[in-house]
C-alpha positions as CSV (number, residue, x, y, z in Angstrom):
1,M,0.0,0.0,0.0
2,S,1.4,3.4,-0.9
3,K,1.9,6.0,1.8
4,T,1.3,9.7,1.4
5,R,3.7,12.1,3.2
6,A,2.0,14.5,5.6
7,P,2.9,18.2,5.5
8,G,6.0,18.8,7.5
9,D,6.7,15.0,7.6
10,A,9.9,14.3,9.5
11,G,9.8,10.6,8.8
12,R,9.9,7.8,11.3
13,S,11.8,4.8,12.3
14,V,11.2,1.8,14.4
15,G,12.9,1.8,17.8
16,G,12.4,2.4,21.5
17,E,12.0,0.1,24.5
18,W,8.4,-0.9,24.8
19,V,7.2,-4.0,22.9
20,E,3.9,-5.9,23.4
21,K,4.2,-9.5,24.4
22,P,3.9,-11.8,21.3
23,G,0.5,-13.3,20.7
24,A,1.7,-15.5,17.9
25,R,0.6,-19.1,17.4
26,V,3.1,-21.9,17.8
27,K,3.4,-25.0,15.6
28,K,3.2,-28.2,17.5
29,A,6.1,-30.6,16.9
30,R,4.9,-33.9,15.5
31,T,7.9,-36.0,16.5
32,E,10.8,-35.7,18.9
33,A,13.1,-35.7,15.9
34,E,11.6,-32.5,14.4
35,P,13.0,-29.1,15.2
36,V,11.9,-27.0,18.2
37,A,8.5,-25.4,17.8
38,V,8.7,-22.1,15.8
39,P,6.3,-19.1,16.3
40,V,4.1,-18.5,13.3
41,S,2.4,-15.1,12.9
42,A,-1.3,-15.3,12.3
43,E,-1.6,-11.7,10.9
44,P,0.6,-9.7,8.5
45,L,2.7,-6.9,9.9
46,L,0.9,-3.5,9.6
47,E,2.9,-0.3,9.3
48,G,1.7,3.1,10.6
49,F,1.9,6.6,9.2
50,P,4.7,9.2,9.3
51,P,4.1,12.1,11.7
52,V,2.3,15.3,10.9
53,V,4.8,17.7,12.4
54,A,6.7,20.9,11.6
55,A,9.7,22.7,13.1
56,D,7.4,25.1,15.1
57,T,5.0,22.4,16.4
58,H,4.5,22.9,20.1
59,T,1.9,20.1,20.9
60,M,1.6,16.6,19.6
61,V,-1.4,14.3,19.9
62,F,-0.4,10.7,19.9
63,G,-2.8,7.9,19.1
64,S,-2.1,4.2,19.4
65,F,-2.1,2.8,15.9
66,P,-4.3,3.5,12.8
67,G,-7.5,1.5,12.6
68,V,-8.7,-0.5,9.6
69,A,-10.5,2.5,8.0
70,S,-7.5,4.8,8.5
71,L,-5.1,2.3,7.0
72,S,-7.4,1.8,4.0
73,A,-7.8,5.6,3.4
74,T,-4.1,6.3,4.4
75,Q,-5.5,9.0,6.7
76,Y,-5.3,9.6,10.4
77,Y,-8.7,9.0,12.1
78,A,-10.6,8.2,8.9
79,H,-13.4,6.2,10.7
80,P,-16.6,8.4,10.3
81,Q,-17.6,7.7,13.9
82,N,-14.2,8.6,15.4
83,Q,-14.6,12.0,17.2
84,F,-11.0,13.1,16.8
85,W,-11.6,15.7,14.1
86,R,-14.8,16.9,15.8
87,L,-13.1,17.3,19.1
88,L,-10.1,19.2,17.8
89,G,-12.3,21.3,15.6
90,A,-14.2,22.4,18.7
91,V,-11.0,23.0,20.6
92,L,-9.5,25.1,17.8
93,D,-12.7,26.7,16.6
94,E,-12.1,25.2,13.1
95,P,-14.5,23.3,10.9
96,L,-12.1,20.4,10.6
97,P,-14.7,17.6,10.0
98,S,-16.0,19.3,6.9
99,L,-12.6,20.0,5.4
100,P,-10.7,17.8,2.9
101,Y,-8.1,15.8,4.7
102,A,-5.1,17.7,3.4
103,E,-6.6,21.0,4.6
104,R,-7.3,19.5,8.0
105,L,-3.6,18.8,8.4
106,I,-2.7,22.3,7.2
107,R,-5.0,23.8,9.8
108,L,-3.6,21.7,12.6
109,L,0.0,22.7,11.7
110,A,-1.1,26.4,11.6
111,H,-2.1,26.0,15.2
112,R,1.3,24.3,15.9
113,I,-0.3,21.0,16.7
114,G,1.0,17.7,15.3
115,V,-0.3,14.2,15.1
116,W,1.4,10.8,15.3
117,D,1.0,7.3,16.8
118,V,3.0,5.7,19.6
119,L,3.3,2.5,17.5
120,A,5.3,2.3,14.2
121,A,4.1,-1.3,13.4
122,C,2.2,-4.2,14.8
123,E,0.1,-7.2,14.1
124,R,-3.6,-6.9,14.6
125,T,-7.0,-8.3,13.6
126,G,-9.6,-5.6,13.3
127,S,-9.2,-2.2,14.9
128,L,-9.3,-2.7,18.6
129,D,-6.2,-1.9,20.7
130,A,-6.7,-5.1,22.7
131,A,-5.9,-7.1,19.5
132,I,-2.5,-5.5,19.0
133,R,0.4,-8.0,19.0
134,N,4.1,-7.8,18.4
135,A,4.2,-4.0,18.4
136,S,7.2,-1.7,17.8
137,P,7.2,1.9,19.0
138,N,8.0,4.9,17.0
139,D,11.3,6.8,17.4
140,F,10.3,9.5,19.9
141,A,13.9,10.8,20.2
142,A,13.5,12.1,16.6
143,L,10.8,14.5,17.7
144,R,13.4,16.6,19.6
145,R,15.4,17.0,16.4
146,H,12.6,17.6,14.0
147,A,10.2,19.6,16.4
148,P,12.6,21.6,18.6
149,S,9.7,23.8,19.8
150,L,7.7,20.8,21.1
151,R,6.6,21.4,24.7
152,K,3.5,19.2,25.2
153,V,2.6,15.7,24.3
154,C,-1.0,14.5,24.6
155,F,-2.2,10.9,24.3
156,N,-5.5,9.9,22.7
157,G,-6.7,7.1,25.0
158,K,-5.2,4.7,27.6
159,T,-3.2,2.5,25.2
160,A,-1.3,5.5,23.8
161,G,-1.1,6.8,27.4
162,R,1.2,3.9,28.4
163,F,3.9,6.0,26.9
164,E,3.1,9.1,29.1
165,P,5.8,8.3,31.7
166,V,8.4,8.1,28.9
167,M,7.6,11.5,27.5
168,R,7.2,13.1,30.9
169,E,10.7,11.8,31.9
170,A,12.0,13.3,28.6
171,G,10.9,16.7,29.9
172,Y,7.6,17.3,28.1
173,K,4.4,18.4,29.6
174,T,1.9,15.5,29.2
175,L,-1.9,15.0,29.1
176,V,-3.8,11.7,28.7
177,L,-7.1,12.3,26.9
178,P,-10.2,10.2,26.9
179,S,-10.2,8.2,23.7
180,S,-11.9,9.7,20.6
181,S,-12.7,6.1,19.4
182,P,-16.3,5.1,18.9
183,A,-15.5,2.1,21.0
184,H,-15.1,4.4,24.0
185,A,-18.7,5.4,24.7
186,M,-18.5,5.8,28.5
187,L,-18.2,9.5,28.2
188,S,-20.3,11.9,26.1
189,F,-18.8,14.1,23.5
190,E,-19.2,17.1,25.8
191,Q,-17.5,15.3,28.7
192,K,-14.6,14.4,26.4
193,L,-14.3,17.9,25.1
194,V,-13.8,19.3,28.6
195,V,-10.5,17.3,28.8
196,W,-9.6,17.8,25.2
197,R,-9.5,21.6,25.6
198,G,-6.3,21.0,27.5
199,V,-4.6,20.2,24.2
200,N,-4.6,24.0,23.4
201,D,-3.9,25.4,26.8
């Protein structure tokens, strides 16, 4: 699948310290003479997107990993029921949901806000974070080089929020947000928005 570079893309690489425990299936040895059982992956390795970031970006919003709809569209938060663009639109007083995708990214960068995911690659069936296996994190150290003005890192949901201590220890101000995912229906849009306004504080 071809990938489109986002405005201000600084690229990404696989690295870091956190890796999900493997959920791979294992072949059962038929006889004692056969080799030791070898893990066999049940799903293909999925690769995420490059960051939407610029040199003057002061705030990043990290998700976990693109869902099926996003991977298919090659767009961050492409699922029509995901509230990401609606929430940020309300925070920034911008009509983000009604704009073409490329224009949404331009508007975000104009507000010095960037978007990325904590995971660079993983195996997963469906779109739920609970199904993520064999994950590799993105290269967070690269942000300091490519976004020298970065001061705050926000995390869209608890899965992305696992990396909050890492970024806090790196010297960034951090904020864990209620997930914009349609699967997170415990809070209303209005309740989520109260916390999401902290993105632009």
